[in-house]
All heavy atoms as an XYZ file, in Angstrom:
965
protein
N      22.279     17.331    -20.901
C      22.222     17.354    -22.332
C      20.799     17.291    -22.815
O      19.839     17.264    -22.064
N      20.701     17.236    -24.117
C      19.398     17.196    -24.758
C      18.721     15.852    -24.505
O      19.340     14.808    -24.602
C      19.550     17.436    -26.287
C      18.218     17.299    -26.996
C      20.149     18.786    -26.544
N      17.443     15.902    -24.194
C      16.665     14.687    -24.009
C      16.837     14.036    -22.650
O      16.384     12.942    -22.439
N      17.525     14.698    -21.745
C      17.704     14.113    -20.419
C      16.864     14.864    -19.406
O      16.551     16.021    -19.591
C      19.173     14.161    -20.010
C      20.021     13.297    -20.899
C      21.395     13.150    -20.354
C      22.155     12.269    -21.322
N      23.215     11.575    -20.736
N      16.534     14.215    -18.307
C      15.761     14.870    -17.256
C      14.282     14.821    -17.541
O      13.819     14.168    -18.473
N      13.557     15.562    -16.777
C      12.093     15.562    -16.895
C      11.667     16.269    -18.167
O      12.158     17.329    -18.486
C      11.469     16.255    -15.705
C      11.816     15.550    -14.423
C      11.056     16.152    -13.345
N       9.959     15.204    -13.108
C       9.152     15.269    -12.108
N       9.247     16.233    -11.247
N       8.207     14.379    -11.943
N      10.730     15.695    -18.844
C      10.140     16.329    -20.010
C      11.075     16.401    -21.196
O      10.885     17.194    -22.089
N      12.132     15.592    -21.219
C      13.099     15.627    -22.303
C      12.534     15.170    -23.619
O      13.074     15.474    -24.671
N      11.453     14.406    -23.606
C      10.800     14.050    -24.846
C      11.265     12.746    -25.445
O      10.586     12.177    -26.274
N      12.434     12.248    -25.105
C      12.927     11.013    -25.709
C      12.188      9.776    -25.216
O      11.966      8.859    -25.970
C      14.419     10.847    -25.434
C      15.255     11.808    -26.217
C      16.450     11.109    -26.754
C      17.133     12.056    -27.721
N      17.946     11.364    -28.627
N      11.822      9.760    -23.945
C      11.129      8.611    -23.359
C       9.867      9.088    -22.653
O       9.855      9.244    -21.449
C      12.032      7.887    -22.361
C      13.215      7.256    -23.031
O      13.067      6.645    -24.079
N      14.397      7.418    -22.445
N       8.801      9.310    -23.417
C       7.578      9.805    -22.771
C       7.005      8.769    -21.819
O       7.333      7.589    -21.902
C       6.630     10.067    -23.947
C       7.127      9.189    -25.043
C       8.625      9.076    -24.838
N       6.141      9.230    -20.946
C       5.490      8.346    -19.982
C       4.707      7.275    -20.720
O       4.161      7.526    -21.793
C       4.557      9.149    -19.079
N       4.663      6.075    -20.195
C       3.914      5.007    -20.861
C       2.438      5.362    -20.993
O       1.867      5.958    -20.105
C       4.096      3.799    -19.949
C       4.778      4.269    -18.718
C       5.252      5.655    -18.948
N       1.875      4.985    -22.126
C       0.463      5.278    -22.366
C      -0.351      4.006    -22.527
O      -1.503      4.063    -22.904
C       0.295      6.151    -23.637
O       0.891      5.459    -24.735
C       0.940      7.507    -23.443
N       0.244      2.883    -22.228
C      -0.456      1.618    -22.355
C      -1.666      1.590    -21.427
O      -1.583      2.015    -20.288
C       0.483      0.465    -21.996
O      -0.251     -0.714    -21.795
N      -2.810      1.068    -21.904
C      -3.974      0.981    -21.029
C      -3.752      0.029    -19.862
O      -4.485      0.035    -18.905
C      -5.091      0.474    -21.949
C      -4.408     -0.114    -23.128
C      -3.077      0.577    -23.248
N      -2.718     -0.806    -19.917
C      -2.447     -1.728    -18.818
C      -1.808     -1.018    -17.630
O      -1.761     -1.560    -16.553
C      -1.529     -2.854    -19.279
C      -2.194     -3.788    -20.263
C      -1.265     -4.902    -20.649
C      -1.934     -5.800    -21.668
N      -1.034     -6.824    -22.134
N      -1.299      0.175    -17.854
C      -0.661      0.896    -16.762
C      -1.725      1.681    -16.033
O      -2.358      2.562    -16.587
C       0.454      1.841    -17.280
C       1.026      2.650    -16.151
C       1.530      1.036    -17.975
N      -1.965      1.341    -14.781
C      -3.007      1.974    -13.982
C      -2.520      3.252    -13.335
O      -1.463      3.783    -13.664
N      -3.283      3.743    -12.394
C      -2.920      4.949    -11.658
C      -1.597      4.753    -10.940
O      -1.272      3.659    -10.508
C      -4.002      5.290    -10.634
C      -5.267      5.760    -11.298
O      -5.245      6.196    -12.435
N      -6.376      5.654    -10.597
N      -0.868      5.816    -10.783
C       0.404      5.827    -10.074
C       1.428      4.904    -10.716
O       2.349      4.444    -10.072
C       0.222      5.483     -8.608
C      -0.697      6.443     -7.901
C      -0.718      6.136     -6.438
N      -1.731      6.960     -5.804
C      -1.459      7.925     -4.943
N      -0.236      8.191     -4.600
N      -2.423      8.617     -4.407
N       1.249      4.604    -12.013
C       2.236      3.830    -12.723
C       2.236      2.339    -12.406
O       3.136      1.631    -12.793
N       1.232      1.846    -11.723
C       1.193      0.418    -11.413
C       0.661     -0.341    -12.617
O      -0.088      0.197    -13.427
C       0.295      0.123    -10.204
O      -1.042      0.489    -10.519
C       0.765      0.869     -8.977
N       1.055     -1.579    -12.741
C       0.580     -2.403    -13.845
C      -0.496     -3.376    -13.397
O      -0.867     -4.274    -14.110
C       1.749     -3.162    -14.459
C       2.718     -2.243    -15.163
C       3.770     -3.013    -15.891
C       4.716     -2.045    -16.571
N       5.632     -2.690    -17.461
N      -0.987     -3.194    -12.183
C      -1.981     -4.128    -11.660
C      -3.324     -3.973    -12.348
O      -4.124     -4.892    -12.342
C      -2.158     -3.910    -10.159
O      -2.789     -2.669     -9.920
N      -3.600     -2.804    -12.900
C      -4.892     -2.560    -13.506
C      -5.967     -2.265    -12.485
O      -7.113     -2.035    -12.832
N      -5.616     -2.298    -11.202
C      -6.588     -2.039    -10.149
C      -6.994     -0.572    -10.169
O      -6.147      0.307    -10.178
C      -6.007     -2.406     -8.792
N      -8.285     -0.338    -10.195
C      -8.803      1.024    -10.201
C      -8.859      1.543     -8.780
O      -9.391      0.889     -7.900
C     -10.207      1.032    -10.808
C     -10.846      2.391    -10.846
C     -12.248      2.281    -11.408
C     -12.992      3.574    -11.282
N     -13.491      3.829     -9.940
N      -8.286      2.718     -8.560
C      -8.361      3.332     -7.255
C      -9.627      4.161     -7.175
O     -10.181      4.535     -8.186
C      -7.136      4.217     -7.023
C      -5.860      3.404     -6.938
C      -4.654      4.272     -6.726
N      -4.789      5.170     -5.601
C      -4.419      4.902     -4.363
N      -3.887      3.747     -4.079
N      -4.570      5.781     -3.409
N     -10.057      4.446     -5.964
C     -11.233      5.290     -5.802
C     -12.402      4.492     -5.278
O     -12.271      3.338     -4.890
N     -13.580      5.110     -5.286
C     -14.751      4.461     -4.680
C     -15.100      3.155     -5.382
O     -15.034      3.046     -6.593
C     -15.876      5.484     -4.875
C     -15.230      6.745     -5.296
C     -13.880      6.410     -5.840
N     -15.452      2.163     -4.610
C     -15.897      0.883     -5.152
C     -17.422      0.937     -5.254
O     -18.096      1.347     -4.329
C     -15.486     -0.268     -4.237
C     -13.997     -0.314     -3.919
C     -13.165     -0.611     -5.148
C     -11.699     -0.742     -4.820
N     -10.927      0.456     -4.992
N     -17.939      0.515     -6.388
C     -19.379      0.618     -6.607
C     -20.129     -0.639     -6.177
O     -21.347     -0.625     -6.121
C     -19.680      0.922     -8.079
O     -19.063     -0.087     -8.888
C     -19.148      2.289     -8.468
N     -19.422     -1.711     -5.873
C     -20.077     -2.941     -5.431
C     -20.728     -2.697     -4.072
O     -20.043     -2.410     -3.099
C     -19.045     -4.065     -5.334
C     -19.629     -5.374     -4.820
O     -20.847     -5.433     -4.541
O     -18.863     -6.339     -4.702
N     -22.049     -2.802     -3.975
C     -22.716     -2.527     -2.702
C     -22.332     -3.508     -1.598
O     -22.541     -3.235     -0.429
C     -24.204     -2.618     -3.029
C     -24.273     -3.439     -4.267
C     -22.988     -3.198     -5.015
N     -21.774     -4.667     -1.972
C     -21.383     -5.656     -0.972
C     -19.902     -5.596     -0.614
O     -19.433     -6.392      0.187
C     -21.762     -7.053     -1.451
C     -23.261     -7.184     -1.610
O     -24.021     -6.753     -0.742
N     -23.702     -7.731     -2.725
N     -19.173     -4.641     -1.208
C     -17.769     -4.457     -0.826
C     -17.744     -4.096      0.660
O     -18.678     -3.451      1.157
C     -17.146     -3.357     -1.670
N     -16.714     -4.505      1.392
C     -16.699     -4.292      2.843
C     -16.944     -2.846      3.276
O     -17.698     -2.605      4.215
C     -15.305     -4.765      3.259
C     -14.908     -5.738      2.206
C     -15.541     -5.243      0.939
N     -16.340     -1.891      2.588
C     -16.520     -0.475      2.952
C     -17.978     -0.060      2.795
O     -18.579      0.537      3.696
C     -15.597      0.378      2.085
C     -15.626      1.824      2.392
N     -16.269      2.733      1.582
C     -15.093      2.542      3.411
C     -16.125      3.951      2.108
N     -15.421      3.862      3.210
N     -18.566     -0.393      1.659
C     -19.957     -0.009      1.395
C     -20.934     -0.736      2.314
O     -21.923     -0.150      2.768
C     -20.314     -0.276     -0.067
C     -19.534      0.608     -1.004
O     -19.049      1.667     -0.623
N     -19.375      0.172     -2.246
N     -20.666     -1.993      2.600
C     -21.540     -2.746      3.506
C     -21.520     -2.128      4.905
O     -22.557     -2.031      5.566
C     -21.109     -4.209      3.552
N     -20.340     -1.681      5.350
C     -20.237     -1.074      6.675
C     -20.957      0.279      6.703
O     -21.626      0.610      7.684
C     -18.764     -0.906      7.065
C     -18.577     -0.413      8.478
C     -19.089     -1.444      9.471
C     -18.743     -1.064     10.883
N     -19.222     -2.046     11.856
N     -20.831      1.054      5.630
C     -21.541      2.336      5.556
C     -23.048      2.094      5.677
O     -23.745      2.766      6.428
C     -21.220      3.087      4.242
C     -19.762      3.554      4.243
C     -22.168      4.271      4.038
C     -19.287      4.067      2.893
N     -23.534      1.114      4.941
C     -24.965      0.795      4.967
C     -25.397      0.337      6.358
O     -26.430      0.766      6.878
C     -25.267     -0.266      3.905
C     -26.684     -0.285      3.447
C     -26.930     -1.172      2.222
N     -26.297     -2.476      2.296
C     -25.205     -2.831      1.609
N     -24.625     -1.982      0.794
N     -24.686     -4.035      1.726
N     -24.590     -0.530      6.998
C     -24.986     -1.018      8.325
C     -24.935      0.107      9.356
O     -25.784      0.164     10.253
C     -24.121     -2.205      8.756
O     -22.817     -1.816      9.066
N     -23.985      1.023      9.239
C     -23.939      2.177     10.148
C     -25.135      3.091      9.910
O     -25.731      3.612     10.855
C     -22.644      2.969      9.971
C     -21.474      2.399     10.717
C     -21.691      2.367     12.219
O     -21.893      3.424     12.843
O     -21.667      1.264     12.784
N     -25.500      3.299      8.644
C     -26.678      4.096      8.328
C     -27.935      3.470      8.909
O     -28.778      4.159      9.481
N     -28.040      2.142      8.784
C     -29.187      1.423      9.350
C     -29.229      1.592     10.869
O     -30.292      1.833     11.451
C     -29.116     -0.069      9.014
C     -29.337     -0.364      7.542
O     -29.799      0.534      6.807
O     -29.023     -1.499      7.118
N     -28.066      1.446     11.507
C     -27.998      1.569     12.971
C     -28.411      2.969     13.413
O     -29.230      3.135     14.330
C     -26.586      1.267     13.470
C     -26.451      1.346     14.991
C     -25.004      1.161     15.443
N     -24.142      2.250     15.030
C     -24.075      3.448     15.632
N     -24.850      3.717     16.665
N     -23.239      4.373     15.194
N     -27.859      3.984     12.759
C     -28.186      5.367     13.123
C     -29.673      5.654     12.935
O     -30.310      6.281     13.784
C     -27.335      6.348     12.316
C     -25.852      6.374     12.669
C     -25.047      7.086     11.588
C     -25.643      7.025     14.023
N     -30.243      5.186     11.828
C     -31.666      5.407     11.562
C     -32.524      4.687     12.605
O     -33.520      5.240     13.084
C     -32.016      4.947     10.153
N     -32.117      3.476     12.985
C     -32.900      2.725     13.974
C     -32.859      3.388     15.350
O     -33.747      3.157     16.171
C     -32.404      1.281     14.073
O     -31.168      1.219     14.751
N     -31.855      4.221     15.581
C     -31.739      4.948     16.850
C     -32.483      6.289     16.811
O     -32.369      7.082     17.728
C     -30.261      5.180     17.186
C     -29.517      3.901     17.501
C     -28.021      4.106     17.683
O     -27.518      5.238     17.480
O     -27.340      3.124     18.026
N     -33.212      6.539     15.711
C     -34.016      7.746     15.620
C     -33.359      8.914     14.915
O     -33.922     10.005     14.869
N     -32.183      8.706     14.341
C     -31.503      9.766     13.598
C     -32.019      9.809     12.163
O     -32.493      8.807     11.626
C     -29.992      9.509     13.587
C     -29.420      9.490     14.979
O     -29.359     10.504     15.642
N     -29.016      8.306     15.442
N     -31.898     10.970     11.541
C     -32.294     11.130     10.138
C     -31.041     11.215      9.286
O     -30.179     12.066      9.517
C     -33.128     12.399      9.968
C     -33.667     12.594      8.548
C     -34.568     13.812      8.451
N     -33.856     15.055      8.616
C     -33.263     15.746      7.628
N     -33.304     15.288      6.398
N     -32.653     16.877      7.887
N     -30.911     10.311      8.297
C     -29.761     10.321      7.398
C     -29.955     11.470      6.403
O     -30.924     11.501      5.656
C     -29.599      8.980      6.651
C     -29.524      7.818      7.635
C     -28.396      9.026      5.720
C     -28.375      7.870      8.615
N     -29.020     12.415      6.414
C     -29.091     13.590      5.550
C     -28.350     13.321      4.242
O     -28.794     13.727      3.171
C     -28.480     14.818      6.271
C     -28.406     16.022      5.359
C     -29.267     15.131      7.532
N     -27.207     12.621      4.323
C     -26.401     12.319      3.136
C     -25.634     11.024      3.369
O     -25.249     10.714      4.497
C     -25.431     13.464      2.855
N     -25.434     10.274      2.291
C     -24.672      9.033      2.384
C     -25.443      7.936      3.073
O     -26.660      7.831      2.933
N     -24.720      7.103      3.791
C     -25.355      6.010      4.522
C     -25.897      4.911      3.637
O     -26.683      4.088      4.078
N     -25.484      4.901      2.361
C     -26.004      3.901      1.436
C     -27.412      4.205      0.972
O     -28.069      3.369      0.375
N     -27.897      5.415      1.278
C     -29.276      5.778      0.942
C     -29.352      6.903     -0.078
O     -30.103      6.818     -1.034
C     -30.011      6.231      2.207
C     -30.241      5.137      3.197
C     -30.625      5.741      4.551
N     -31.101      4.749      5.478
C     -30.338      3.857      6.071
N     -29.041      3.834      5.834
N     -30.841      2.985      6.904
N     -28.665      7.968      0.199
C     -28.700      9.169     -0.647
C     -27.264      9.576     -0.965
O     -26.331      9.162     -0.276
C     -29.455     10.327      0.046
C     -30.930     10.015      0.172
C     -28.887     10.619      1.412
N     -27.054     10.394     -2.000
C     -25.686     10.783     -2.350
C     -24.968     11.490     -1.201
O     -25.595     12.180     -0.389
C     -25.880     11.742     -3.528
C     -27.211     11.383     -4.104
C     -28.042     10.935     -2.930
N     -23.655     11.283     -1.160
C     -22.837     11.994     -0.176
C     -22.811     13.479     -0.538
O     -23.030     13.841     -1.690
C     -21.415     11.437     -0.184
C     -21.351     10.004      0.297
C     -19.965      9.397      0.155
O     -19.068     10.034     -0.436
O     -19.782      8.273      0.635
N     -22.564     14.328      0.460
C     -22.499     15.775      0.232
C     -21.107     16.288      0.549
O     -20.464     15.843      1.493
C     -23.478     16.504      1.138
C     -24.897     16.395      0.706
C     -25.754     17.410      1.431
N     -27.158     17.084      1.231
C     -28.113     17.490      2.018
N     -27.851     18.237      3.067
N     -29.371     17.158      1.767
N     -20.696     17.269     -0.242
C     -19.410     17.916     -0.023
C     -19.508     18.877      1.148
O     -20.417     19.708      1.210
C     -18.976     18.676     -1.279
C     -17.619     19.364     -1.183
C     -16.497     18.331     -1.117
C     -17.419     20.287     -2.370
N     -18.576     18.746      2.085
C     -18.479     19.656      3.222
C     -17.235     20.510      2.987
O     -16.128     19.972      2.951
C     -18.350     18.881      4.551
C     -18.123     19.838      5.714
C     -19.578     18.020      4.791
N     -17.382     21.820      2.786
C     -16.198     22.669      2.586
C     -15.303     22.634      3.824
O     -15.783     22.679      4.955
C     -16.787     24.068      2.381
C     -18.221     23.848      2.022
C     -18.629     22.576      2.696
N     -13.993     22.514      3.589
C     -13.020     22.496      4.684
C     -11.907     23.498      4.360
O     -10.764     23.114      4.106
C     -12.450     21.078      4.893
O     -11.891     20.608      3.673
C     -13.528     20.118      5.361
N     -12.239     24.794      4.344
C     -11.255     25.805      3.961
C     -10.039     25.786      4.886
O     -10.177     25.743      6.101
C     -12.025     27.120      4.081
C     -13.181     26.823      4.986
C     -13.495     25.366      4.796
N      -8.855     25.752      4.276
C      -7.629     25.730      5.050
C      -7.236     24.349      5.532
O      -6.221     24.186      6.216
N      -8.014     23.321      5.187
C      -7.703     21.960      5.609
C      -6.707     21.307      4.660
O      -6.157     21.949      3.762
N      -6.482     20.021      4.862
C      -5.603     19.274      3.965
C      -6.175     19.299      2.549
O      -5.452     19.384      1.576
C      -5.446     17.822      4.426
C      -4.644     17.683      5.686
C      -5.278     17.558      6.911
C      -3.259     17.680      5.652
C      -4.549     17.424      8.075
C      -2.522     17.555      6.812
C      -3.166     17.435      8.037
N      -7.488     19.206      2.452
C      -8.210     19.351      1.181
C      -9.253     20.439      1.371
O      -9.660     20.726      2.490
C      -8.898     18.035      0.785
C      -7.939     16.952      0.361
C      -8.716     15.774     -0.209
C      -7.780     14.755     -0.799
N      -8.524     13.657     -1.438
N      -9.720     21.007      0.273
C     -10.676     22.119      0.371
C     -12.090     21.653      0.682
O     -12.951     22.459      1.028
C     -10.674     22.933     -0.917
O     -11.065     22.121     -2.009
N     -12.343     20.356      0.565
C     -13.660     19.816      0.880
C     -13.584     18.318      1.070
O     -12.681     17.661      0.549
N     -14.515     17.777      1.819
C     -14.579     16.337      2.097
C     -16.014     15.867      1.976
O     -16.953     16.613      2.220
C     -14.091     16.039      3.520
C     -12.676     16.442      3.812
C     -11.703     15.462      3.210
N     -10.334     15.783      3.593
C      -9.322     14.956      3.445
N      -9.503     13.768      2.912
N      -8.111     15.318      3.796
N     -16.165     14.595      1.631
C     -17.479     13.956      1.569
C     -17.524     12.845      2.610
O     -17.068     11.731      2.350
C     -17.717     13.377      0.174
C     -18.019     14.417     -0.870
C     -18.302     13.780     -2.231
N     -18.728     14.778     -3.174
C     -17.911     15.568     -3.857
N     -16.617     15.462     -3.685
N     -18.391     16.456     -4.687
N     -18.061     13.121      3.783
C     -18.156     12.054      4.777
C     -19.088     10.951      4.273
O     -19.992     11.198      3.470
C     -18.725     12.738      6.016
C     -19.167     14.079      5.598
C     -18.598     14.385      4.269
N     -18.854      9.740      4.746
C     -19.678      8.606      4.315
C     -21.120      8.746      4.759
O     -22.025      8.275      4.076
C     -19.087      7.300      4.849
C     -17.726      7.003      4.227
O     -17.603      7.119      3.000
O     -16.796      6.668      4.983
N     -21.331      9.391      5.894
C     -22.690      9.610      6.406
C     -22.744     10.978      7.078
O     -21.847     11.338      7.830
C     -23.097      8.551      7.464
C     -22.973      7.135      6.905
C     -24.516      8.800      7.978
C     -23.126      6.041      7.967
N     -23.793     11.726      6.787
C     -24.137     12.912      7.574
C     -25.532     12.646      8.097
O     -26.432     12.257      7.340
C     -24.131     14.212      6.746
C     -22.740     14.486      6.172
C     -24.597     15.397      7.605
C     -22.687     15.697      5.235
N     -25.700     12.803      9.400
C     -27.010     12.548      9.978
C     -27.387     13.652     10.958
O     -26.546     14.415     11.415
C     -27.056     11.173     10.661
C     -26.209     11.039     11.902
C     -26.760     11.231     13.172
C     -24.866     10.704     11.823
C     -25.988     11.092     14.315
C     -24.086     10.559     12.965
C     -24.648     10.754     14.201
O     -23.887     10.618     15.338
N     -28.691     13.725     11.214
C     -29.231     14.695     12.159
C     -29.883     13.920     13.301
O     -30.691     13.024     13.081
C     -30.256     15.568     11.456
C     -30.713     16.750     12.268
C     -31.580     17.670     11.438
O     -31.039     18.378     10.577
O     -32.810     17.640     11.657
N     -29.487     14.285     14.518
C     -30.047     13.615     15.696
C     -31.471     14.104     15.942
O     -31.868     15.147     15.418
C     -29.184     13.909     16.920
O     -29.372     15.249     17.330
N     -32.239     13.394     16.755
C     -33.592     13.853     17.076
C     -33.595     15.255     17.686
O     -34.549     15.998     17.529
C     -34.101     12.811     18.081
C     -33.334     11.574     17.777
C     -31.975     12.060     17.338
N     -32.508     15.630     18.346
C     -32.397     16.968     18.935
C     -32.001     18.049     17.947
O     -31.957     19.225     18.297
N     -31.697     17.650     16.688
C     -31.397     18.623     15.649
C     -29.924     18.865     15.371
O     -29.590     19.632     14.473
N     -29.009     18.216     16.101
C     -27.589     18.435     15.816
C     -27.148     17.544     14.657
O     -27.649     16.431     14.484
C     -26.738     18.162     17.053
O     -26.846     16.813     17.447
N     -26.224     18.079     13.853
C     -25.689     17.331     12.711
C     -24.332     16.769     13.047
O     -23.501     17.426     13.669
C     -25.557     18.239     11.490
C     -26.867     18.435     10.803
C     -26.703     18.761      9.364
N     -28.045     18.810      8.801
C     -28.289     19.042      7.550
N     -27.308     19.278      6.729
N     -29.517     19.055      7.121
N     -24.109     15.524     12.598
C     -22.833     14.842     12.806
C     -22.482     14.062     11.550
O     -23.348     13.798     10.713
C     -22.911     13.878     13.989
C     -23.136     14.558     15.334
C     -22.928     13.619     16.496
N     -21.597     13.052     16.547
C     -20.535     13.620     17.144
N     -20.662     14.803     17.710
N     -19.367     13.015     17.165
N     -21.227     13.692     11.477
C     -20.758     12.891     10.357
C     -20.139     11.595     10.835
O     -19.770     11.463     11.999
N     -20.034     10.654      9.908
C     -19.351      9.386     10.154
C     -18.484      9.098      8.943
O     -18.953      9.209      7.811
C     -20.350      8.214     10.352
C     -19.613      6.884     10.466
C     -21.231      8.445     11.559
N     -17.232      8.743      9.194
C     -16.348      8.257      8.142
C     -15.989      6.823      8.461
O     -15.608      6.505      9.590
C     -15.073      9.106      8.039
C     -15.086     10.002      6.829
O     -16.106     10.137      6.163
N     -13.961     10.608      6.545
N     -16.134      5.961      7.480
C     -15.814      4.553      7.608
C     -14.490      4.329      6.901
O     -14.293      4.803      5.786
C     -16.923      3.693      6.964
C     -16.541      2.230      6.925
C     -18.239      3.888      7.704
N     -13.555      3.641      7.570
C     -12.262      3.440      6.929
C     -11.413      2.381      7.571
O     -11.858      1.632      8.448
N     -10.166      2.352      7.128
C      -9.201      1.361      7.580
C      -8.425      1.866      8.786
O      -8.292      3.068      8.990
C      -8.247      1.019      6.446
C      -8.993      0.419      5.246
C      -8.032     -0.023      4.189
N      -7.291     -1.181      4.649
C      -7.596     -2.436      4.350
N      -8.628     -2.690      3.589
N      -6.880     -3.428      4.807
N      -7.893      0.907      9.557
C      -7.111      1.234     10.749
C      -5.670      0.745     10.602
O      -5.398     -0.201      9.867
C      -7.678      0.516     11.973
C      -9.030      0.920     12.367
C      -9.482      0.095     13.534
N      -9.752     -1.281     13.091
C     -10.271     -2.209     13.850
N     -10.562     -1.959     15.098
N     -10.502     -3.418     13.386
N      -4.802      1.371     11.384
C      -3.435      0.877     11.534
C      -3.475     -0.263     12.551
O      -4.494     -0.493     13.207
C      -2.516      1.999     12.041
C      -2.361      3.145     11.062
C      -1.298      4.113     11.506
C      -1.878      5.174     12.408
N      -0.927      6.228     12.750
N      -2.349     -0.936     12.720
C      -2.271     -2.063     13.649
C      -2.638     -1.649     15.074
O      -3.193     -2.442     15.834
C      -0.867     -2.660     13.625
N      -2.379     -0.388     15.434
C      -2.695      0.058     16.798
C      -4.163      0.456     16.976
O      -4.575      0.882     18.042
C      -1.775      1.210     17.223
C      -2.009      2.499     16.450
O      -2.951      2.576     15.623
O      -1.245      3.457     16.670
N      -4.954      0.334     15.909
C      -6.380      0.642     15.994
C      -6.750      2.050     15.591
O      -7.930      2.363     15.432
N      -5.774      2.917     15.408
C      -6.065      4.297     15.011
C      -6.286      4.367     13.494
O      -5.827      3.489     12.752
C      -4.925      5.227     15.430
O      -3.729      4.879     14.756
N      -6.998      5.396     13.016
C      -7.244      5.514     11.577
C      -5.932      5.661     10.791
O      -4.981      6.280     11.275
C      -8.068      6.801     11.458
C      -8.607      7.058     12.820
C      -7.634      6.471     13.781
N      -5.890      5.094      9.582
C      -4.733      5.301      8.715
C      -4.633      6.794      8.410
O      -5.603      7.548      8.583
C      -4.824      4.466      7.413
C      -4.793      2.975      7.706
C      -6.030      4.838      6.582
N      -3.483      7.239      7.957
C      -3.223      8.670      7.746
C      -4.289      9.349      6.888
O      -4.744     10.448      7.198
C      -1.851      8.873      7.118
O      -0.846      8.409      7.983
N      -4.683      8.721      5.801
C      -5.687      9.311      4.902
C      -6.987      9.582      5.665
O      -7.594     10.641      5.526
C      -5.929      8.340      3.740
C      -7.065      8.736      2.830
C      -7.332      7.669      1.756
N      -7.866      6.446      2.337
C      -7.266      5.263      2.312
N      -6.091      5.116      1.753
N      -7.847      4.209      2.855
N      -7.396      8.624      6.483
C      -8.634      8.785      7.253
C      -8.471      9.837      8.348
O      -9.393     10.609      8.612
C      -9.053      7.452      7.876
C      -9.274      6.328      6.882
C     -10.438      6.549      5.945
O     -11.237      7.482      6.144
O     -10.561      5.764      4.990
N      -7.300      9.882      8.975
C      -7.076     10.865     10.034
C      -7.096     12.284      9.480
O      -7.653     13.189     10.092
C      -5.751     10.600     10.758
C      -5.562     11.483     11.971
C      -6.664     11.311     13.008
O      -6.893     10.223     13.503
N      -7.381     12.390     13.319
N      -6.522     12.487      8.289
C      -6.553     13.819      7.669
C      -7.994     14.237      7.362
O      -8.373     15.389      7.568
C      -5.687     13.836      6.414
C      -4.198     13.858      6.707
C      -3.369     14.131      5.468
N      -3.514     13.090      4.463
C      -2.739     12.016      4.363
N      -1.752     11.832      5.224
N      -2.937     11.131      3.415
N      -8.805     13.281      6.882
C     -10.214     13.586      6.605
C     -10.938     13.969      7.893
O     -11.705     14.941      7.919
C     -10.897     12.396      5.935
N     -10.684     13.224      8.963
C     -11.312     13.543     10.250
C     -10.866     14.916     10.746
O     -11.677     15.694     11.251
C     -10.968     12.479     11.290
C     -11.612     11.113     11.072
C     -10.964     10.083     11.993
C     -13.107     11.180     11.287
N      -9.576     15.216     10.607
C      -9.064     16.520     11.030
C      -9.743     17.642     10.253
O     -10.119     18.669     10.824
C      -7.547     16.595     10.853
C      -6.783     15.695     11.819
O      -7.385     15.220     12.816
O      -5.581     15.460     11.565
N      -9.930     17.443      8.943
C     -10.587     18.450      8.113
C     -12.046     18.639      8.518
O     -12.535     19.760      8.656
C     -10.527     18.069      6.630
C      -9.183     18.352      5.984
O      -8.295     18.928      6.655
O      -9.018     17.984      4.800
N     -12.771     17.538      8.673
C     -14.206     17.631      8.983
C     -14.454     18.183     10.382
O     -15.321     19.036     10.571
C     -14.863     16.263      8.824
C     -14.967     15.781      7.369
C     -15.255     14.291      7.314
C     -16.008     16.581      6.614
N     -13.696     17.698     11.358
C     -13.879     18.159     12.738
C     -13.342     19.568     12.951
O     -13.806     20.264     13.847
C     -13.194     17.192     13.712
C     -13.991     15.927     13.910
O     -15.134     15.961     14.334
N     -13.387     14.797     13.591
N     -12.375     19.975     12.137
C     -11.779     21.301     12.267
C     -12.478     22.308     11.373
O     -13.593     22.760     11.677
N     -11.841     22.639     10.231
C     -12.419     23.679      9.371
C     -13.791     23.333      8.798
O     -14.563     24.223      8.464
C     -11.388     23.869      8.262
C     -10.459     22.723      8.345
C     -10.552     22.169      9.726
N     -14.134     22.045      8.698
C     -15.453     21.668      8.194
C     -16.559     21.873      9.212
O     -17.737     21.875      8.870
N     -16.196     22.019     10.479
C     -17.135     22.257     11.572
C     -18.275     21.232     11.621
O     -19.408     21.555     11.973
C     -17.689     23.680     11.514
C     -16.605     24.721     11.643
C     -17.136     26.140     11.562
O     -18.323     26.374     11.343
N     -16.251     27.092     11.738
N     -17.938     19.985     11.253
C     -18.917     18.897     11.329
C     -18.332     17.833     12.255
O     -17.398     17.123     11.881
C     -19.183     18.277      9.955
C     -20.165     17.105      9.943
C     -21.589     17.596     10.238
C     -20.130     16.392      8.609
N     -18.843     17.729     13.478
C     -18.323     16.685     14.376
C     -18.471     15.330     13.690
O     -19.578     14.929     13.300
C     -19.221     16.786     15.603
C     -19.826     18.149     15.540
C     -19.930     18.486     14.074
N     -17.332     14.651     13.476
C     -17.327     13.414     12.698
C     -16.631     12.309     13.462
O     -15.531     12.503     13.993
C     -16.634     13.641     11.335
O     -17.320     14.700     10.653
C     -16.658     12.398     10.487
N     -17.282     11.156     13.510
C     -16.738      9.975     14.164
C     -16.139      9.040     13.114
O     -16.542      9.044     11.955
C     -17.846      9.231     14.916
C     -18.451     10.084     16.011
O     -17.696     10.700     16.775
O     -19.693     10.138     16.080
N     -15.213      8.212     13.560
C     -14.575      7.209     12.706
C     -15.082      5.839     13.099
O     -15.135      5.491     14.276
C     -13.050      7.272     12.886
C     -12.324      6.204     12.108
C     -12.171      6.301     10.748
C     -11.792      5.113     12.777
C     -11.503      5.327     10.040
C     -11.116      4.117     12.071
C     -10.960      4.228     10.698
N     -15.455      5.045     12.086
C     -15.897      3.669     12.298
C     -15.050      2.781     11.391
O     -15.070      2.957     10.166
C     -17.402      3.497     11.967
C     -17.820      2.040     12.070
C     -18.243      4.368     12.879
N     -14.290      1.849     11.957
C     -13.462      0.971     11.126
C     -14.289     -0.109     10.425
O     -15.329     -0.526     10.934
C     -12.492      0.340     12.121
C     -13.215      0.376     13.421
C     -14.106      1.597     13.385
N     -13.800     -0.534      9.267
C     -14.458     -1.648      8.585
C     -13.523     -2.824      8.389
O     -13.932     -3.861      7.884
C     -15.055     -1.216      7.237
C     -14.062     -1.021      6.112
C     -13.753     -2.046      5.226
C     -13.437      0.206      5.916
C     -12.861     -1.866      4.192
C     -12.551      0.395      4.883
C     -12.255     -0.644      4.030
O     -11.361     -0.448      2.997
N     -12.275     -2.692      8.814
C     -11.324     -3.786      8.623
C     -11.123     -4.581      9.895
O     -11.607     -4.257     10.949
C      -9.992     -3.250      8.136
C      -9.391     -2.203      9.070
O     -10.060     -1.759     10.006
O      -8.233     -1.836      8.829
């Protein structure tokens, strides 16, 4: 009948500012955390420091410079921004993604898809470093 189902108009989606992403009422903002001391950002910075101390040059990310988009045509997403892109003293480029793990130690699905995209269609050999 009229007004039933999706887009019926009788009960529009809530527009309250208290309703966060995905309809949650927690108010928690999803996405990158800007606090430099947040665990994810602290780990990115420490990995960048470690890589630099080993003679690598940080090209993007690493808590130093902005992350760069790596096109991943045909991947789960069309592009990814690894947490760190670095160049070894020998000139090869690699990436690092910092993220969460499952109980078995493997990357959570979101992180695994990013790794698949970067290592596959992105053609950027990328390692995973857990922060949890």
